GUKE-216215 format. One record per residue: residue in one letter; chain; x negated, y, z of N, C-alpha, C, CB in turn. Coordinates in nm, 3 decimals, always signed. Glycine has a CB too. Example, Ala and Ser with C-alpha at 12.3 -4.5 7.8 and 13.67 -1.06 7.14 Angstrom:
<sites>
+-----+-------+---------+---------+---------+---------+----------+---------+---------+---------+---------+---------+----------+---------+
| res | chain |  n_east | n_north |    n_up | ca_east | ca_north |   ca_up |  c_east | c_north |    c_up | cb_east | cb_north |   cb_up |
+-----+-------+---------+---------+---------+---------+----------+---------+---------+---------+---------+---------+----------+---------+
|   A |     A |  -1.319 |  -0.569 |  +0.780 |  -1.230 |   -0.450 |  +0.780 |  -1.320 |  -0.330 |  +0.780 |  -1.131 |   -0.447 |  +0.905 |
|   S |     A |  -1.285 |  -0.225 |  +0.708 |  -1.367 |   -0.106 |  +0.714 |  -1.290 |  +0.003 |  +0.787 |  -1.408 |   -0.060 |  +0.572 |
+-----+-------+---------+---------+---------+---------+----------+---------+---------+---------+---------+---------+----------+---------+
</sites>
This chain:
<sites>
+-----+-------+---------+---------+---------+---------+----------+---------+---------+---------+---------+---------+----------+---------+
| res | chain |  n_east | n_north |    n_up | ca_east | ca_north |   ca_up |  c_east | c_north |    c_up | cb_east | cb_north |   cb_up |
+-----+-------+---------+---------+---------+---------+----------+---------+---------+---------+---------+---------+----------+---------+
|   M |     A | -12.047 |  +6.453 |  +1.462 | -11.978 |   +6.490 |  +1.578 | -11.872 |  +6.370 |  +1.603 | -11.908 |   +6.638 |  +1.559 |
|   Q |     A | -11.878 |  +6.305 |  +1.718 | -11.792 |   +6.186 |  +1.750 | -11.653 |  +6.248 |  +1.801 | -11.865 |   +6.086 |  +1.869 |
|   S |     A | -11.553 |  +6.176 |  +1.766 | -11.409 |   +6.206 |  +1.805 | -11.384 |  +6.137 |  +1.951 | -11.298 |   +6.143 |  +1.685 |
|   W |     A | -11.276 |  +6.177 |  +2.020 | -11.253 |   +6.116 |  +2.152 | -11.236 |  +5.982 |  +2.131 | -11.138 |   +6.170 |  +2.225 |
|   Y |     A | -11.170 |  +5.914 |  +2.028 | -11.156 |   +5.786 |  +2.027 | -11.286 |  +5.698 |  +2.018 | -11.071 |   +5.761 |  +1.926 |
|   D |     A | -11.379 |  +5.769 |  +1.929 | -11.509 |   +5.699 |  +1.909 | -11.574 |  +5.692 |  +2.036 | -11.600 |   +5.767 |  +1.808 |
|   E |     A | -11.566 |  +5.773 |  +2.130 | -11.643 |   +5.772 |  +2.256 | -11.569 |  +5.677 |  +2.355 | -11.658 |   +5.922 |  +2.318 |
|   L |     A | -11.457 |  +5.628 |  +2.330 | -11.388 |   +5.534 |  +2.429 | -11.455 |  +5.387 |  +2.430 | -11.229 |   +5.520 |  +2.389 |
|   N |     A | -11.451 |  +5.335 |  +2.533 | -11.498 |   +5.186 |  +2.546 | -11.388 |  +5.110 |  +2.488 | -11.527 |   +5.135 |  +2.701 |
|   K |     A | -11.417 |  +5.030 |  +2.396 | -11.319 |   +4.938 |  +2.315 | -11.367 |  +4.788 |  +2.342 | -11.323 |   +4.975 |  +2.142 |
|   P |     A | -11.255 |  +4.714 |  +2.321 | -11.280 |   +4.573 |  +2.352 | -11.334 |  +4.508 |  +2.211 | -11.137 |   +4.497 |  +2.411 |
|   K |     A | -11.404 |  +4.388 |  +2.237 | -11.478 |   +4.307 |  +2.143 | -11.393 |  +4.293 |  +1.999 | -11.505 |   +4.160 |  +2.213 |
|   L |     A | -11.257 |  +4.274 |  +2.023 | -11.163 |   +4.228 |  +1.916 | -11.122 |  +4.351 |  +1.840 | -11.035 |   +4.152 |  +1.975 |
|   T |     A | -11.182 |  +4.476 |  +1.855 | -11.132 |   +4.603 |  +1.789 | -11.185 |  +4.596 |  +1.649 | -11.183 |   +4.741 |  +1.865 |
|   P |     A | -11.072 |  +4.593 |  +1.547 | -11.128 |   +4.589 |  +1.404 | -11.194 |  +4.695 |  +1.366 | -11.033 |   +4.572 |  +1.307 |
|   P |     A | -11.291 |  +4.700 |  +1.260 | -11.353 |   +4.800 |  +1.207 | -11.260 |  +4.909 |  +1.134 | -11.447 |   +4.743 |  +1.124 |
|   K |     A | -11.303 |  +5.031 |  +1.143 | -11.211 |   +5.130 |  +1.106 | -11.164 |  +5.117 |  +0.965 | -11.269 |   +5.257 |  +1.127 |
|   G |     A | -11.259 |  +5.062 |  +0.882 | -11.211 |   +5.038 |  +0.738 | -11.098 |  +4.934 |  +0.711 | -11.327 |   +4.993 |  +0.657 |
|   L |     A | -11.073 |  +4.858 |  +0.814 | -10.978 |   +4.760 |  +0.797 | -10.841 |  +4.809 |  +0.808 | -11.000 |   +4.658 |  +0.887 |
|   F |     A | -10.800 |  +4.927 |  +0.873 | -10.692 |   +4.981 |  +0.920 | -10.601 |  +5.022 |  +0.780 | -10.736 |   +5.102 |  +1.020 |
|   W |     A | -10.667 |  +5.088 |  +0.699 | -10.596 |   +5.146 |  +0.575 | -10.544 |  +5.011 |  +0.498 | -10.708 |   +5.246 |  +0.472 |
|   P |     A | -10.621 |  +4.908 |  +0.459 | -10.565 |   +4.799 |  +0.382 | -10.465 |  +4.720 |  +0.464 | -10.676 |   +4.708 |  +0.333 |
|   V |     A | -10.490 |  +4.692 |  +0.599 | -10.384 |   +4.629 |  +0.678 | -10.243 |  +4.708 |  +0.662 | -10.430 |   +4.624 |  +0.832 |
|   W |     A | -10.254 |  +4.835 |  +0.698 | -10.120 |   +4.899 |  +0.695 | -10.067 |  +4.912 |  +0.574 | -10.117 |   +5.024 |  +0.749 |
|   S |     A | -10.133 |  +4.932 |  +0.463 | -10.088 |   +4.938 |  +0.332 |  -9.996 |  +4.802 |  +0.306 | -10.216 |   +4.951 |  +0.232 |
|   T |     A | -10.061 |  +4.695 |  +0.338 |  -9.987 |   +4.559 |  +0.318 |  -9.878 |  +4.554 |  +0.410 | -10.079 |   +4.432 |  +0.341 |
|   L |     A |  -9.889 |  +4.593 |  +0.530 |  -9.775 |   +4.583 |  +0.629 |  -9.655 |  +4.660 |  +0.581 |  -9.817 |   +4.637 |  +0.770 |
|   Y |     A |  -9.681 |  +4.796 |  +0.524 |  -9.569 |   +4.879 |  +0.477 |  -9.510 |  +4.819 |  +0.356 |  -9.612 |   +5.022 |  +0.448 |
|   V |     A |  -9.573 |  +4.745 |  +0.269 |  -9.519 |   +4.682 |  +0.158 |  -9.411 |  +4.572 |  +0.217 |  -9.639 |   +4.618 |  +0.067 |
|   L |     A |  -9.470 |  +4.497 |  +0.307 |  -9.398 |   +4.376 |  +0.368 |  -9.264 |  +4.426 |  +0.432 |  -9.493 |   +4.301 |  +0.484 |
|   I |     A |  -9.297 |  +4.529 |  +0.514 |  -9.181 |   +4.592 |  +0.578 |  -9.073 |  +4.634 |  +0.495 |  -9.219 |   +4.702 |  +0.649 |
|   A |     A |  -9.121 |  +4.714 |  +0.383 |  -9.015 |   +4.763 |  +0.270 |  -8.949 |  +4.647 |  +0.212 |  -9.084 |   +4.845 |  +0.148 |
|   I |     A |  -9.020 |  +4.544 |  +0.176 |  -8.957 |   +4.425 |  +0.111 |  -8.849 |  +4.373 |  +0.209 |  -9.067 |   +4.309 |  +0.076 |
|   A |     A |  -8.888 |  +4.359 |  +0.339 |  -8.802 |   +4.297 |  +0.435 |  -8.670 |  +4.379 |  +0.456 |  -8.879 |   +4.281 |  +0.567 |
|   L |     A |  -8.687 |  +4.502 |  +0.462 |  -8.571 |   +4.601 |  +0.452 |  -8.486 |  +4.579 |  +0.339 |  -8.618 |   +4.741 |  +0.445 |
|   I |     A |  -8.552 |  +4.572 |  +0.210 |  -8.464 |   +4.567 |  +0.088 |  -8.396 |  +4.437 |  +0.097 |  -8.544 |   +4.581 |  -0.052 |
|   V |     A |  -8.460 |  +4.327 |  +0.130 |  -8.385 |   +4.192 |  +0.139 |  -8.275 |  +4.197 |  +0.254 |  -8.492 |   +4.068 |  +0.171 |
|   Y |     A |  -8.297 |  +4.264 |  +0.361 |  -8.205 |   +4.281 |  +0.458 |  -8.080 |  +4.354 |  +0.410 |  -8.266 |   +4.349 |  +0.566 |
|   F |     A |  -8.096 |  +4.468 |  +0.364 |  -7.996 |   +4.570 |  +0.322 |  -7.919 |  +4.506 |  +0.191 |  -8.075 |   +4.720 |  +0.286 |
|   R |     A |  -7.983 |  +4.421 |  +0.106 |  -7.909 |   +4.381 |  -0.012 |  -7.843 |  +4.249 |  +0.024 |  -8.002 |   +4.369 |  -0.141 |
|   T |     A |  -7.849 |  +4.199 |  +0.142 |  -7.761 |   +4.081 |  +0.182 |  -7.635 |  +4.124 |  +0.220 |  -7.816 |   +4.000 |  +0.295 |
|   P |     A |  -7.531 |  +4.069 |  +0.160 |  -7.391 |   +4.107 |  +0.173 |  -7.322 |  +4.122 |  +0.311 |  -7.319 |   +4.014 |  +0.103 |
|   V |     A |  -7.343 |  +4.003 |  +0.393 |  -7.291 |   +3.998 |  +0.530 |  -7.412 |  +4.016 |  +0.628 |  -7.215 |   +3.859 |  +0.556 |
|   K |     A |  -7.389 |  +4.122 |  +0.712 |  -7.511 |   +4.165 |  +0.815 |  -7.447 |  +4.166 |  +0.949 |  -7.583 |   +4.322 |  +0.785 |
|   P |     A |  -7.441 |  +4.041 |  +1.039 |  -7.400 |   +4.052 |  +1.170 |  -7.476 |  +4.153 |  +1.253 |  -7.409 |   +3.925 |  +1.228 |
|   F |     A |  -7.399 |  +4.227 |  +1.330 |  -7.459 |   +4.323 |  +1.426 |  -7.523 |  +4.433 |  +1.345 |  -7.565 |   +4.253 |  +1.522 |
|   F |     A |  -7.463 |  +4.483 |  +1.236 |  -7.536 |   +4.577 |  +1.143 |  -7.551 |  +4.710 |  +1.224 |  -7.453 |   +4.601 |  +1.000 |
|   T |     A |  -7.467 |  +4.754 |  +1.310 |  -7.479 |   +4.887 |  +1.378 |  -7.592 |  +4.893 |  +1.467 |  -7.359 |   +4.920 |  +1.457 |
|   V |     A |  -7.604 |  +4.785 |  +1.542 |  -7.715 |   +4.755 |  +1.649 |  -7.850 |  +4.731 |  +1.570 |  -7.675 |   +4.616 |  +1.744 |
|   T |     A |  -7.839 |  +4.663 |  +1.466 |  -7.974 |   +4.649 |  +1.387 |  -8.014 |  +4.789 |  +1.342 |  -7.961 |   +4.548 |  +1.252 |
|   L |     A |  -7.928 |  +4.890 |  +1.289 |  -7.975 |   +5.007 |  +1.235 |  -8.024 |  +5.092 |  +1.358 |  -7.865 |   +5.076 |  +1.150 |
|   L |     A |  -7.946 |  +5.086 |  +1.462 |  -8.006 |   +5.167 |  +1.588 |  -8.138 |  +5.108 |  +1.625 |  -7.908 |   +5.161 |  +1.722 |
|   L |     A |  -8.160 |  +4.984 |  +1.638 |  -8.292 |   +4.930 |  +1.678 |  -8.401 |  +4.959 |  +1.588 |  -8.287 |   +4.790 |  +1.692 |
|   L |     A |  -8.377 |  +4.953 |  +1.432 |  -8.458 |   +5.012 |  +1.351 |  -8.513 |  +5.143 |  +1.359 |  -8.410 |   +5.005 |  +1.260 |
|   A |     A |  -8.407 |  +5.250 |  +1.389 |  -8.430 |   +5.372 |  +1.407 |  -8.526 |  +5.402 |  +1.528 |  -8.310 |   +5.431 |  +1.415 |
|   V |     A |  -8.494 |  +5.338 |  +1.652 |  -8.570 |   +5.361 |  +1.765 |  -8.699 |  +5.309 |  +1.755 |  -8.510 |   +5.312 |  +1.876 |
|   H |     A |  -8.700 |  +5.189 |  +1.689 |  -8.845 |   +5.125 |  +1.669 |  -8.940 |  +5.210 |  +1.593 |  -8.838 |   +4.990 |  +1.592 |
|   F |     A |  -8.882 |  +5.253 |  +1.486 |  -8.976 |   +5.325 |  +1.397 |  -8.989 |  +5.460 |  +1.453 |  -8.927 |   +5.331 |  +1.247 |
|   A |     A |  -8.915 |  +5.528 |  +1.519 |  -8.949 |   +5.655 |  +1.597 |  -9.056 |  +5.630 |  +1.699 |  -8.824 |   +5.714 |  +1.670 |
|   A |     A |  -9.042 |  +5.522 |  +1.776 |  -9.150 |   +5.490 |  +1.864 |  -9.295 |  +5.470 |  +1.791 |  -9.110 |   +5.363 |  +1.939 |
|   G |     A |  -9.282 |  +5.405 |  +1.681 |  -9.404 |   +5.371 |  +1.604 |  -9.465 |  +5.513 |  +1.561 |  -9.368 |   +5.270 |  +1.469 |
|   F |     A |  -9.394 |  +5.590 |  +1.505 |  -9.459 |   +5.716 |  +1.453 |  -9.492 |  +5.818 |  +1.563 |  -9.366 |   +5.785 |  +1.350 |
|   S |     A |  -9.435 |  +5.798 |  +1.679 |  -9.477 |   +5.865 |  +1.793 |  -9.595 |  +5.829 |  +1.866 |  -9.383 |   +5.862 |  +1.875 |
|   W |     A |  -9.637 |  +5.696 |  +1.840 |  -9.753 |   +5.634 |  +1.908 |  -9.892 |  +5.719 |  +1.878 |  -9.768 |   +5.479 |  +1.855 |
|   T |     A |  -9.894 |  +5.753 |  +1.759 | -10.026 |   +5.817 |  +1.716 | -10.039 |  +5.960 |  +1.786 | -10.032 |   +5.833 |  +1.550 |
|   S |     A |  -9.930 |  +6.025 |  +1.789 |  -9.926 |   +6.152 |  +1.880 |  -9.960 |  +6.137 |  +2.020 |  -9.796 |   +6.211 |  +1.881 |
|   I |     A |  -9.894 |  +6.031 |  +2.086 |  -9.922 |   +6.012 |  +2.217 | -10.066 |  +5.962 |  +2.247 |  -9.826 |   +5.922 |  +2.268 |
|   F |     A | -10.112 |  +5.874 |  +2.167 | -10.248 |   +5.814 |  +2.186 | -10.359 |  +5.922 |  +2.147 | -10.263 |   +5.677 |  +2.092 |
|   F |     A | -10.348 |  +5.961 |  +2.020 | -10.470 |   +6.034 |  +1.967 | -10.452 |  +6.187 |  +1.997 | -10.490 |   +6.009 |  +1.804 |
|   G |     A | -10.329 |  +6.239 |  +1.989 | -10.304 |   +6.369 |  +2.007 | -10.293 |  +6.418 |  +2.160 | -10.184 |   +6.396 |  +1.935 |
|   K |     A | -10.213 |  +6.356 |  +2.243 | -10.215 |   +6.379 |  +2.385 | -10.310 |  +6.305 |  +2.458 | -10.094 |   +6.355 |  +2.439 |
|   K |     A | -10.376 |  +6.202 |  +2.393 | -10.473 |   +6.119 |  +2.475 | -10.415 |  +6.041 |  +2.604 | -10.584 |   +6.214 |  +2.524 |
|   K |     A | -10.292 |  +6.022 |  +2.587 | -10.220 |   +5.939 |  +2.709 | -10.215 |  +5.801 |  +2.679 | -10.070 |   +5.983 |  +2.738 |
|   I |     A | -10.324 |  +5.722 |  +2.724 | -10.345 |   +5.592 |  +2.684 | -10.230 |  +5.506 |  +2.748 | -10.487 |   +5.544 |  +2.724 |
|   L |     A | -10.191 |  +5.522 |  +2.876 | -10.088 |   +5.446 |  +2.944 |  -9.958 |  +5.471 |  +2.876 | -10.080 |   +5.482 |  +3.092 |
|   A |     A |  -9.927 |  +5.590 |  +2.846 |  -9.794 |   +5.634 |  +2.791 |  -9.781 |  +5.558 |  +2.643 |  -9.787 |   +5.810 |  +2.777 |
|   A |     A |  -9.900 |  +5.560 |  +2.575 |  -9.903 |   +5.489 |  +2.447 |  -9.890 |  +5.343 |  +2.456 | -10.025 |   +5.517 |  +2.377 |
|   L |     A |  -9.945 |  +5.287 |  +2.570 |  -9.928 |   +5.139 |  +2.578 |  -9.783 |  +5.116 |  +2.608 | -10.022 |   +5.070 |  +2.689 |
|   M |     A |  -9.701 |  +5.186 |  +2.683 |  -9.554 |   +5.179 |  +2.719 |  -9.479 |  +5.189 |  +2.593 |  -9.508 |   +5.293 |  +2.820 |
|   D |     A |  -9.520 |  +5.282 |  +2.498 |  -9.457 |   +5.295 |  +2.371 |  -9.472 |  +5.174 |  +2.282 |  -9.509 |   +5.412 |  +2.303 |
|   L |     A |  -9.587 |  +5.099 |  +2.283 |  -9.625 |   +4.993 |  +2.216 |  -9.545 |  +4.874 |  +2.274 |  -9.773 |   +4.978 |  +2.223 |
|   L |     A |  -9.539 |  +4.860 |  +2.398 |  -9.457 |   +4.743 |  +2.450 |  -9.301 |  +4.761 |  +2.414 |  -9.476 |   +4.732 |  +2.614 |
|   F |     A |  -9.249 |  +4.880 |  +2.426 |  -9.116 |   +4.907 |  +2.365 |  -9.106 |  +4.862 |  +2.232 |  -9.082 |   +5.046 |  +2.367 |
|   M |     A |  -9.203 |  +4.894 |  +2.142 |  -9.207 |   +4.849 |  +2.001 |  -9.205 |  +4.696 |  +2.007 |  -9.338 |   +4.904 |  +1.922 |
|   D |     A |  -9.279 |  +4.650 |  +2.067 |  -9.281 |   +4.478 |  +2.069 |  -9.159 |  +4.409 |  +2.092 |  -9.370 |   +4.420 |  +2.181 |
|   V |     A |  -9.090 |  +4.484 |  +2.195 |  -8.956 |   +4.413 |  +2.237 |  -8.846 |  +4.444 |  +2.115 |  -8.897 |   +4.477 |  +2.396 |
|   T |     A |  -8.843 |  +4.571 |  +2.083 |  -8.742 |   +4.620 |  +1.981 |  -8.768 |  +4.512 |  +1.846 |  -8.774 |   +4.801 |  +1.939 |
|   L |     A |  -8.908 |  +4.500 |  +1.820 |  -8.926 |   +4.420 |  +1.700 |  -8.897 |  +4.294 |  +1.701 |  -9.040 |   +4.423 |  +1.659 |
|   V |     A |  -8.914 |  +4.225 |  +1.828 |  -8.865 |   +4.078 |  +1.862 |  -8.705 |  +4.066 |  +1.818 |  -8.885 |   +4.046 |  +2.039 |
|   I |     A |  -8.636 |  +4.168 |  +1.871 |  -8.498 |   +4.177 |  +1.852 |  -8.454 |  +4.203 |  +1.711 |  -8.447 |   +4.276 |  +1.937 |
|   I |     A |  -8.534 |  +4.291 |  +1.649 |  -8.495 |   +4.313 |  +1.503 |  -8.523 |  +4.184 |  +1.423 |  -8.579 |   +4.437 |  +1.437 |
|   I |     A |  -8.648 |  +4.127 |  +1.443 |  -8.672 |   +4.000 |  +1.382 |  -8.559 |  +3.894 |  +1.387 |  -8.789 |   +3.946 |  +1.442 |
|   G |     A |  -8.502 |  +3.890 |  +1.520 |  -8.400 |   +3.803 |  +1.541 |  -8.263 |  +3.835 |  +1.476 |  -8.387 |   +3.791 |  +1.676 |
|   L |     A |  -8.242 |  +3.962 |  +1.458 |  -8.126 |   +3.999 |  +1.396 |  -8.138 |  +3.986 |  +1.244 |  -8.091 |   +4.134 |  +1.436 |
|   F |     A |  -8.261 |  +4.015 |  +1.188 |  -8.291 |   +3.998 |  +1.059 |  -8.272 |  +3.833 |  +1.024 |  -8.440 |   +4.057 |  +1.035 |
|   F |     A |  -8.318 |  +3.750 |  +1.112 |  -8.311 |   +3.604 |  +1.088 |  -8.159 |  +3.562 |  +1.077 |  -8.385 |   +3.523 |  +1.208 |
|   L |     A |  -8.081 |  +3.627 |  +1.172 |  -7.934 |   +3.586 |  +1.149 |  -7.874 |  +3.635 |  +1.021 |  -7.845 |   +3.637 |  +1.261 |
|   T |     A |  -7.925 |  +3.723 |  +0.954 |  -7.878 |   +3.778 |  +0.823 |  -7.940 |  +3.722 |  +0.710 |  -7.898 |   +3.917 |  +0.815 |
|   K |     A |  -8.075 |  +3.707 |  +0.721 |  -8.152 |   +3.634 |  +0.617 |  -8.301 |  +3.607 |  +0.650 |  -8.144 |   +3.710 |  +0.489 |
|   P |     A |  -8.313 |  +3.482 |  +0.687 |  -8.451 |   +3.427 |  +0.738 |  -8.573 |  +3.484 |  +0.667 |  -8.458 |   +3.271 |  +0.721 |
|   L |     A |  -8.552 |  +3.500 |  +0.541 |  -8.679 |   +3.560 |  +0.467 |  -8.715 |  +3.711 |  +0.508 |  -8.652 |   +3.558 |  +0.303 |
|   A |     A |  -8.603 |  +3.782 |  +0.538 |  -8.641 |   +3.914 |  +0.583 |  -8.713 |  +3.909 |  +0.718 |  -8.519 |   +4.004 |  +0.592 |
|   A |     A |  -8.676 |  +3.821 |  +0.810 |  -8.729 |   +3.804 |  +0.933 |  -8.875 |  +3.759 |  +0.919 |  -8.646 |   +3.711 |  +1.009 |
|   A |     A |  -8.903 |  +3.667 |  +0.827 |  -9.034 |   +3.609 |  +0.800 |  -9.130 |  +3.722 |  +0.756 |  -9.024 |   +3.496 |  +0.690 |
|   L |     A |  -9.071 |  +3.807 |  +0.675 |  -9.170 |   +3.910 |  +0.623 |  -9.209 |  +4.011 |  +0.726 |  -9.113 |   +3.985 |  +0.502 |
|   L |     A |  -9.141 |  +4.009 |  +0.844 |  -9.189 |   +4.097 |  +0.959 |  -9.289 |  +4.040 |  +1.053 |  -9.075 |   +4.136 |  +1.042 |
|   I |     A |  -9.323 |  +3.913 |  +1.034 |  -9.399 |   +3.843 |  +1.129 |  -9.545 |  +3.895 |  +1.126 |  -9.391 |   +3.693 |  +1.101 |
|   P |     A |  -9.609 |  +3.914 |  +0.998 |  -9.739 |   +3.991 |  +1.010 |  -9.738 |  +4.121 |  +1.086 |  -9.789 |   +4.021 |  +0.878 |
|   Y |     A |  -9.642 |  +4.203 |  +1.066 |  -9.613 |   +4.334 |  +1.138 |  -9.619 |  +4.310 |  +1.269 |  -9.483 |   +4.398 |  +1.108 |
|   F |     A |  -9.536 |  +4.209 |  +1.326 |  -9.533 |   +4.175 |  +1.474 |  -9.674 |  +4.130 |  +1.520 |  -9.425 |   +4.057 |  +1.504 |
|   C |     A |  -9.745 |  +4.047 |  +1.447 |  -9.884 |   +4.008 |  +1.494 |  -9.972 |  +4.126 |  +1.505 |  -9.950 |   +3.907 |  +1.401 |
|   W |     A |  -9.969 |  +4.210 |  +1.404 | -10.039 |   +4.344 |  +1.415 | -10.000 |  +4.418 |  +1.538 | -10.008 |   +4.434 |  +1.294 |
|   C |     A |  -9.868 |  +4.427 |  +1.572 |  -9.833 |   +4.516 |  +1.682 |  -9.869 |  +4.453 |  +1.807 |  -9.689 |   +4.553 |  +1.683 |
|   L |     A |  -9.885 |  +4.315 |  +1.817 |  -9.942 |   +4.253 |  +1.949 | -10.093 |  +4.282 |  +1.944 |  -9.913 |   +4.083 |  +1.963 |
|   L |     A | -10.160 |  +4.283 |  +1.830 | -10.301 |   +4.311 |  +1.843 | -10.304 |  +4.456 |  +1.896 | -10.383 |   +4.291 |  +1.704 |
|   A |     A | -10.228 |  +4.557 |  +1.845 | -10.240 |   +4.687 |  +1.880 | -10.212 |  +4.706 |  +2.025 | -10.156 |   +4.767 |  +1.798 |
|   T |     A | -10.109 |  +4.634 |  +2.082 | -10.086 |   +4.642 |  +2.230 | -10.207 |  +4.586 |  +2.306 |  -9.956 |   +4.561 |  +2.271 |
|   Y |     A | -10.258 |  +4.478 |  +2.258 | -10.365 |   +4.420 |  +2.324 | -10.494 |  +4.534 |  +2.335 | -10.404 |   +4.283 |  +2.241 |
|   L |     A | -10.525 |  +4.593 |  +2.218 | -10.618 |   +4.679 |  +2.196 | -10.586 |  +4.805 |  +2.292 | -10.623 |   +4.707 |  +2.047 |
|   N |     A | -10.479 |  +4.858 |  +2.301 | -10.439 |   +4.981 |  +2.372 | -10.453 |  +4.943 |  +2.533 | -10.276 |   +5.028 |  +2.326 |
|   W |     A | -10.399 |  +4.827 |  +2.569 | -10.410 |   +4.772 |  +2.704 | -10.559 |  +4.774 |  +2.745 | -10.350 |   +4.626 |  +2.711 |
|   S |     A | -10.641 |  +4.710 |  +2.650 | -10.786 |   +4.693 |  +2.684 | -10.856 |  +4.836 |  +2.695 | -10.859 |   +4.602 |  +2.569 |
|   I |     A | -10.813 |  +4.918 |  +2.607 | -10.873 |   +5.062 |  +2.623 | -10.835 |  +5.129 |  +2.741 | -10.834 |   +5.152 |  +2.513 |
|   W |     A | -10.715 |  +5.108 |  +2.778 | -10.657 |   +5.167 |  +2.907 | -10.744 |  +5.120 |  +3.036 | -10.498 |   +5.118 |  +2.925 |
|   R |     A | -10.757 |  +4.982 |  +3.020 | -10.849 |   +4.909 |  +3.136 | -10.983 |  +4.950 |  +3.137 | -10.856 |   +4.755 |  +3.123 |
|   L |     A | -11.056 |  +4.967 |  +3.017 | -11.185 |   +5.001 |  +3.001 | -11.227 |  +5.142 |  +3.024 | -11.218 |   +4.966 |  +2.882 |
|   N |     A | -11.128 |  +5.225 |  +3.027 | -11.129 |   +5.365 |  +3.037 | -11.065 |  +5.437 |  +3.140 | -11.086 |   +5.410 |  +2.936 |
|   P |     A | -11.086 |  +5.416 |  +3.258 | -10.997 |   +5.458 |  +3.373 | -11.003 |  +5.612 |  +3.379 | -11.046 |   +5.392 |  +3.517 |
+-----+-------+---------+---------+---------+---------+----------+---------+---------+---------+---------+---------+----------+---------+
</sites>
Protein backbone atom coordinates (compact mmCIF):
# COMPACT_ATOMS: atom_id res chain seq x y z
CA UNK A 1 0.00 0.00 0.00
CA UNK A 2 1.44 3.35 -1.03
CA UNK A 3 1.39 6.40 1.20
CA UNK A 4 0.10 9.82 0.24
CA UNK A 5 3.66 11.01 -0.33
CA UNK A 6 4.52 8.07 -2.59
CA UNK A 7 1.62 8.97 -4.87
CA UNK A 8 2.69 12.61 -5.32
CA UNK A 9 4.43 13.77 -8.47
CA UNK A 10 7.99 14.66 -7.50
CA UNK A 11 10.83 16.47 -9.30
CA UNK A 12 13.75 14.59 -10.80
CA UNK A 13 16.13 15.83 -8.08
CA UNK A 14 14.19 14.03 -5.34
CA UNK A 15 16.74 11.98 -3.37
CA UNK A 16 16.03 8.27 -2.81
CA UNK A 17 14.29 7.50 0.48
CA UNK A 18 17.34 5.67 1.80
CA UNK A 19 19.43 8.84 1.67
CA UNK A 20 17.37 10.80 4.21
CA UNK A 21 18.45 8.89 7.33
CA UNK A 22 22.23 9.16 6.75
CA UNK A 23 22.00 12.79 5.63
CA UNK A 24 19.91 13.85 8.64
CA UNK A 25 22.16 11.89 11.00
CA UNK A 26 25.19 13.75 9.65
CA UNK A 27 23.40 17.10 9.76
CA UNK A 28 22.31 16.60 13.37
CA UNK A 29 25.91 15.89 14.36
CA UNK A 30 27.13 19.03 12.54
CA UNK A 31 24.35 21.14 14.08
CA UNK A 32 25.19 19.81 17.54
CA UNK A 33 28.88 20.59 17.08
CA UNK A 34 28.02 24.07 15.78
CA UNK A 35 25.87 24.71 18.84
CA UNK A 36 28.59 23.45 21.18
CA UNK A 37 31.20 25.66 19.49
CA UNK A 38 28.84 28.65 19.64
CA UNK A 39 27.83 28.20 23.28
CA UNK A 40 31.40 27.55 24.45
CA UNK A 41 32.59 30.82 22.94
CA UNK A 42 32.87 33.35 25.79
CA UNK A 43 31.71 36.48 23.95
CA UNK A 44 28.46 36.16 22.02
CA UNK A 45 27.14 39.33 20.36
CA UNK A 46 23.34 39.43 20.07
CA UNK A 47 23.01 36.36 22.29
CA UNK A 48 19.32 36.87 23.14
CA UNK A 49 18.39 37.42 19.49
CA UNK A 50 20.35 34.32 18.52
CA UNK A 51 18.59 32.20 21.16
CA UNK A 52 15.19 33.43 20.02
CA UNK A 53 15.99 32.74 16.36
CA UNK A 54 17.29 29.27 17.20
CA UNK A 55 14.09 28.50 19.10
CA UNK A 56 11.73 29.64 16.35
CA UNK A 57 13.87 28.06 13.62
CA UNK A 58 13.91 24.63 15.25
CA UNK A 59 10.21 24.89 16.15
CA UNK A 60 9.47 25.57 12.47
CA UNK A 61 11.67 22.64 11.50
CA UNK A 62 9.89 20.23 13.82
CA UNK A 63 6.47 21.47 12.68
CA UNK A 64 7.24 20.99 8.97
CA UNK A 65 6.73 17.22 9.12
CA UNK A 66 3.32 17.63 10.72
CA UNK A 67 2.28 20.31 8.24
CA UNK A 68 3.49 18.43 5.15
CA UNK A 69 2.87 14.78 5.99
CA UNK A 70 0.24 15.03 8.72
CA UNK A 71 -1.99 17.82 7.43
CA UNK A 72 -0.92 17.40 3.77
CA UNK A 73 -0.69 21.20 3.44
CA UNK A 74 2.00 21.50 0.79
CA UNK A 75 1.86 25.30 0.42
CA UNK A 76 1.83 25.88 4.19
CA UNK A 77 4.82 23.54 4.50
CA UNK A 78 6.61 25.56 1.80
CA UNK A 79 5.99 28.78 3.76
CA UNK A 80 7.41 27.05 6.83
CA UNK A 81 10.55 26.10 4.89
CA UNK A 82 10.98 29.61 3.51
CA UNK A 83 10.79 30.91 7.08
CA UNK A 84 13.41 28.34 8.09
CA UNK A 85 15.69 29.42 5.23
CA UNK A 86 15.53 33.06 6.26
CA UNK A 87 16.05 32.39 9.96
CA UNK A 88 18.93 30.03 9.19
CA UNK A 89 20.71 32.68 7.10
CA UNK A 90 20.44 35.09 10.03
CA UNK A 91 21.59 32.42 12.50
CA UNK A 92 24.61 31.63 10.32
CA UNK A 93 25.43 35.34 10.24
CA UNK A 94 25.13 35.63 14.02
CA UNK A 95 27.22 32.51 14.54
CA UNK A 96 29.84 33.96 12.18
CA UNK A 97 30.08 37.09 14.33
CA UNK A 98 30.72 34.88 17.33
CA UNK A 99 32.81 32.04 15.90
CA UNK A 100 33.20 31.50 12.11
CA UNK A 101 33.68 27.74 12.62
CA UNK A 102 30.21 27.48 14.17
CA UNK A 103 28.75 29.24 11.11
CA UNK A 104 30.68 27.02 8.68
CA UNK A 105 29.36 23.89 10.36
CA UNK A 106 25.80 25.02 9.51
CA UNK A 107 26.45 25.40 5.76
CA UNK A 108 25.61 21.75 4.88
CA UNK A 109 22.35 22.10 6.83
CA UNK A 110 21.57 25.29 4.91
CA UNK A 111 22.22 23.52 1.60
CA UNK A 112 19.90 20.69 2.64
CA UNK A 113 17.22 23.21 3.67
CA UNK A 114 17.48 24.85 0.24
CA UNK A 115 17.09 21.44 -1.42
CA UNK A 116 14.06 20.74 0.80
CA UNK A 117 12.58 24.10 -0.17
CA UNK A 118 13.10 23.35 -3.87
CA UNK A 119 11.54 19.89 -3.46
CA UNK A 120 8.57 21.23 -1.51
CA UNK A 121 8.02 24.00 -4.08
CA UNK A 122 8.26 21.51 -6.95
CA UNK A 123 5.82 19.12 -5.30
CA UNK A 124 3.40 22.02 -4.77
CA UNK A 125 3.73 22.96 -8.46
CA UNK A 126 3.43 19.39 -9.74
CA UNK A 127 0.42 18.51 -7.58
CA UNK A 128 -2.20 21.26 -7.94
